[in-house]
C-alpha positions as CSV (number, residue, x, y, z in Angstrom):
1,M,82.0,79.9,82.2
2,Y,85.7,80.8,83.1
3,T,87.1,82.4,86.4
4,F,90.1,84.1,87.2
5,T,91.2,86.2,89.5
6,A,93.4,89.7,88.4
7,T,96.5,90.6,90.7
8,L,96.7,94.2,91.6
9,N,99.2,95.5,93.5
10,A,99.5,92.2,95.5
11,A,95.5,91.9,95.6
12,E,93.5,89.7,94.3
13,L,90.5,90.8,92.2
14,P,88.0,88.2,91.6
15,V,86.8,88.2,88.3
16,W,84.7,85.9,86.1
17,L,83.7,85.7,82.8
18,I,80.3,84.1,82.0
19,N,79.0,82.6,78.7
20,T,75.2,83.5,78.1
21,D,73.1,85.4,75.9
22,D,70.9,86.1,78.8
23,P,70.1,90.2,79.2
24,V,71.6,92.1,82.1
25,F,68.3,91.7,84.3
26,I,68.4,88.0,84.0
27,V,72.1,87.7,84.5
28,S,72.0,90.0,87.9
29,Q,69.2,87.8,89.3
30,S,71.3,84.7,89.4
31,L,74.6,86.3,89.9
32,Q,75.7,85.5,93.2
33,Q,74.2,81.8,92.6
34,K,76.5,81.6,89.1
35,L,79.1,82.9,91.1
36,D,79.5,80.5,93.9
37,D,79.2,77.7,92.0
38,K,82.5,78.2,90.3
39,H,86.4,77.9,91.1
40,K,88.6,80.8,90.8
41,V,91.7,80.6,88.5
42,N,95.0,82.7,88.9
43,M,95.0,85.4,86.1
44,L,97.8,87.5,85.6
45,E,96.6,91.4,83.8
46,P,96.1,91.8,81.4
47,K,94.1,88.3,80.3
48,T,94.0,87.4,76.5
49,L,90.5,85.6,76.0
50,R,89.2,83.8,73.1
51,L,85.8,84.2,72.4
52,K,83.7,82.2,70.0
53,A,81.7,83.6,67.3
54,H,78.4,84.7,68.0
55,S,78.9,83.8,71.6
56,S,77.8,86.6,74.1
57,Y,80.4,86.9,77.4
58,W,79.8,89.0,80.9
59,L,82.9,89.8,82.7
60,V,81.6,90.5,86.2
61,I,84.4,92.5,88.7
62,D,83.7,92.2,92.3
63,L,84.5,95.7,93.0
64,N,84.5,95.4,96.9
65,K,87.8,93.7,96.6
66,L,89.4,96.6,94.6
67,P,91.6,98.7,96.9
68,S,89.8,102.2,97.8
69,N,92.3,104.8,97.6
70,E,92.1,104.7,93.6
71,D,89.8,104.6,90.2
72,Y,90.4,101.9,88.1
73,V,89.7,101.1,84.2
74,V,88.0,98.2,82.7
75,Y,89.4,98.0,79.3
76,I,89.0,95.9,75.9
77,A,91.9,96.0,73.6
78,E,89.8,95.3,70.5
79,P,87.7,98.2,69.1
80,N,85.8,96.2,66.8
81,L,83.3,94.2,69.0
82,T,80.0,93.5,68.1
83,W,78.7,95.0,71.0
84,K,80.2,96.0,74.2
85,K,78.0,97.3,77.1
86,F,79.2,98.0,80.8
87,Y,77.0,97.9,83.8
88,L,77.5,98.8,87.3
89,L,75.3,97.0,90.1
90,D,74.8,98.0,93.9
91,D,74.7,95.3,96.6
92,L,70.9,94.9,96.0
93,L,71.8,93.6,92.2
94,Q,70.0,96.9,91.1
95,I,71.3,98.3,87.6
96,Q,73.1,101.9,88.8
97,N,73.6,102.9,85.4
98,K,73.0,102.3,81.7
99,D,75.5,104.3,79.8
100,R,79.1,103.3,79.6
101,L,81.7,105.3,81.4
102,A,84.1,106.1,79.8
103,S,87.3,107.9,81.2
104,L,88.7,109.5,77.8
105,V,85.4,109.7,75.7
106,S,87.0,110.7,72.5
107,L,89.5,107.4,72.7
108,S,86.8,104.8,73.5
109,S,86.0,104.0,69.9
110,V,89.7,103.0,69.9
111,R,90.1,101.5,73.1
112,P,87.0,100.2,74.7
113,H,87.0,101.6,78.4
114,W,85.1,102.2,81.4
115,L,85.9,104.4,84.3
116,V,85.3,102.6,87.5
117,D,85.2,105.2,90.5
118,H,85.1,104.0,93.7
119,N,81.6,104.1,95.1
120,R,80.5,102.1,97.7
121,Q,77.2,102.5,96.2
122,N,78.3,99.9,93.0
123,R,79.2,96.3,94.0
124,W,79.5,94.4,91.2
125,A,81.1,96.1,87.6
126,L,79.4,94.0,84.4
127,L,81.0,94.1,80.9
128,N,78.7,92.4,78.1
129,F,80.5,91.7,74.9
130,Q,79.8,89.8,71.4
131,H,82.2,89.4,68.3
132,E,80.7,88.3,64.7
133,H,83.9,86.3,64.4
134,A,86.0,84.3,66.7
135,I,88.8,86.4,68.3
136,S,91.2,86.4,71.1
137,I,90.9,89.7,72.6
138,E,92.9,91.1,75.8
139,V,90.5,92.4,78.6
140,A,92.2,94.2,81.7
141,V,91.6,95.9,85.1
142,V,93.8,98.6,85.8
143,S,94.4,101.4,87.9
144,A,93.1,104.7,86.2
145,K,96.3,106.3,86.2
146,T,98.5,103.4,84.5
147,F,95.6,102.9,81.8
148,E,96.0,106.8,81.2
149,V,99.8,106.8,81.4
150,N,100.1,103.6,78.5
151,L,97.1,104.8,76.4
152,H,99.0,108.2,75.9
153,Q,102.5,106.2,75.2
154,T,100.9,104.6,72.5
155,I,99.4,107.6,70.9
156,L,102.8,109.1,71.0
157,G,104.0,105.9,69.6
158,Y,101.7,106.1,66.5
159,G,102.3,109.9,66.5
160,A,105.9,109.7,65.9
161,I,105.5,106.8,63.6
162,L,103.1,109.2,61.2
163,G,105.5,111.8,61.7
164,V,108.3,109.9,60.2
165,L,106.0,108.5,57.3
166,V,105.4,112.4,56.6
167,L,108.8,113.2,56.7
168,C,109.6,110.6,54.3
169,M,106.9,111.5,52.0
170,F,108.0,115.5,52.2
171,V,111.9,114.3,51.4
172,C,110.9,111.8,48.7
173,G,108.4,114.7,47.2
174,V,111.8,116.9,47.3
175,L,114.0,114.6,45.7
176,L,111.7,113.9,43.0
177,H,111.2,117.9,42.7
178,I,114.7,118.5,42.2
179,E,115.6,115.2,39.8
180,T,112.8,117.0,37.2
181,L,114.4,120.3,37.3
């Protein structure tokens, strides 16, 4: 099990990565014991993690350590994972939801992400993911505003590149047409 802390606005956010194939109800039952046994390692966001092939991982986030004045987004910069599931647990380690919470649903297949609204009923966020091949993925917890700005900048960048390519194709088509006359 990896354990690291993310730095969010000078505050530390305890985050653990557990390598286990256990389902959510097994992980949630022994969660506190698993987390107490490990030490923390510093992590700057975003964190690149190396995943083994066919291994299941649980990313565990202590929501009580998030500053309470804003919402956050947990995201993975790899859309092609075999599976990715998101759960919220309360103080009694009971599952609060079984569906993923996407802040921008239409873009969740491009950059999987889940909104963590700052609700005192939620104590833990658990993200379960696996891939068929060994890969490196980027995982981060950022403010919802930061995530949205970064995502829109990425989309704008791709749009600009596509626009230039279409313009080049148009110019080439016009030149080809002029040449054939």
